[in-house]
C-alpha positions as CSV (number, residue, x, y, z in Angstrom):
1,M,0.0,0.0,0.0
2,T,3.0,2.3,-0.1
3,V,1.8,5.5,-1.7
4,T,4.4,7.0,-4.0
5,D,2.4,9.6,-5.9
6,P,2.8,13.0,-4.1
7,E,-0.8,14.0,-5.0
8,Q,-2.2,10.9,-3.4
9,Q,0.0,11.4,-0.4
10,E,-1.4,14.9,0.1
11,A,-5.0,13.7,-0.5
12,L,-4.5,11.1,2.3
13,F,-3.2,13.6,4.8
14,D,-6.0,16.0,3.8
15,A,-8.5,13.1,4.6
16,F,-6.9,12.8,8.0
17,A,-7.4,16.5,8.5
18,K,-11.0,16.3,7.5
19,I,-11.6,13.6,10.1
20,M,-9.9,15.7,12.7
21,Y,-11.9,18.9,11.9
22,E,-15.3,17.3,11.1
23,G,-15.2,14.5,13.6
24,P,-14.4,14.1,17.2
25,G,-11.1,15.9,16.9
26,Y,-8.8,13.0,17.4
27,M,-8.0,9.5,16.0
28,S,-5.5,6.8,16.5
29,T,-3.2,5.4,13.9
30,T,0.1,3.6,13.6
31,V,3.6,4.6,12.5
32,F,3.2,2.0,9.8
33,L,0.2,3.7,8.2
34,L,1.8,7.1,8.3
35,R,5.0,5.8,6.9
36,E,3.1,4.2,4.0
37,M,1.3,7.4,3.4
38,V,4.6,9.2,2.6
39,G,5.8,6.3,0.5
40,A,8.5,5.1,2.8
41,R,9.4,1.5,3.9
42,S,11.0,2.5,7.2
43,A,10.6,5.3,9.7
44,K,14.0,6.8,9.5
45,S,14.5,10.3,10.9
46,G,13.9,12.0,7.5
47,V,10.7,10.1,7.1
48,V,9.5,11.0,10.6
49,A,10.3,14.6,9.9
50,R,8.2,14.5,6.7
51,I,5.3,12.9,8.5
52,E,5.5,15.5,11.3
53,Q,5.6,18.3,8.7
54,K,2.6,17.0,6.8
55,L,0.6,16.7,10.0
56,S,1.7,20.1,11.2
57,D,0.8,21.7,7.9
58,R,-2.8,20.6,8.5
59,G,-3.0,21.6,12.2
60,I,-2.7,18.1,13.5
61,A,-0.6,17.3,16.6
62,H,0.4,13.9,17.9
63,F,1.0,12.0,21.1
64,P,3.6,10.9,21.8
65,R,5.1,14.2,20.8
66,Q,8.1,12.4,19.2
67,I,7.0,9.9,16.6
68,P,8.5,6.5,17.4
69,R,10.4,4.7,14.7
70,D,8.8,1.4,15.5
71,K,6.3,0.7,12.7
72,D,3.8,-1.0,15.2
73,A,3.8,2.0,17.5
74,A,0.4,3.7,18.0
75,L,-0.1,7.4,17.8
76,L,-2.9,9.6,18.9
77,L,-3.6,12.4,16.4
78,Y,-5.5,15.4,17.5
79,R,-6.4,19.0,16.5
80,A,-3.6,21.2,17.5
81,S,-5.7,24.4,17.1
82,D,-8.3,23.2,19.6
83,G,-6.9,25.6,22.2
84,D,-9.6,25.3,24.8
85,G,-11.1,21.9,24.0
86,L,-10.0,18.3,23.7
87,G,-6.8,19.2,21.9
88,A,-5.8,21.4,24.8
89,V,-6.5,18.5,27.2
90,I,-4.4,16.1,25.2
91,Y,-1.6,18.6,24.9
92,L,-1.5,19.2,28.6
93,V,-1.6,15.5,29.5
94,A,1.1,14.8,26.9
95,Q,3.4,17.4,28.5
96,L,2.9,15.9,31.9
97,A,3.2,12.3,30.7
98,E,6.4,12.9,28.7
99,R,8.4,14.9,31.2
100,D,11.1,13.7,33.6
101,P,9.3,11.9,36.4
102,R,11.8,13.4,38.9
103,I,10.3,16.8,38.2
104,P,7.3,17.3,40.4
105,V,4.0,18.4,38.8
106,E,3.3,22.0,39.8
107,H,0.0,23.1,41.3
108,H,-0.6,25.6,38.5
109,E,-0.2,22.7,36.0
110,V,-2.9,20.7,37.6
111,S,-5.1,23.8,38.0
112,Q,-4.7,24.5,34.3
113,L,-5.7,21.0,33.3
114,V,-8.7,21.1,35.6
115,K,-9.8,24.4,34.1
116,V,-9.5,23.0,30.5
117,L,-11.4,19.8,31.5
118,E,-14.2,21.8,33.0
119,G,-14.5,23.7,29.7
120,V,-14.8,20.5,27.6
121,R,-16.8,18.4,30.0
122,E,-20.1,17.2,28.5
123,P,-23.2,18.0,30.4
124,H,-24.4,15.3,32.8
125,K,-27.1,13.2,31.1
126,E,-29.8,11.7,33.3
């Protein structure tokens, strides 16, 4: 399924962006699929950089923030521009999850996450 035609590659990344912006704002995928979408057979540093650029060009961020080179690794893609919604929650959680565990989480970081969560929380349904 390796896609070698640049126009088809762009169309696939555009389809991902459409899912992001018209759907729930996030989706999971694998390094393998993204690698195939840029016509590569391995996830070397140049390939990862191309993937990151294509996602970024469309306002899509990813968790983990550094794309692994393992083809079977899972990624969570999400709207980077969702500054006060789900994208903000994922971004804040990613920052906390990926930092050195010896650095304590600051009170203001937890408060910021709570504030964002309160803004995106769905109303309670009875």
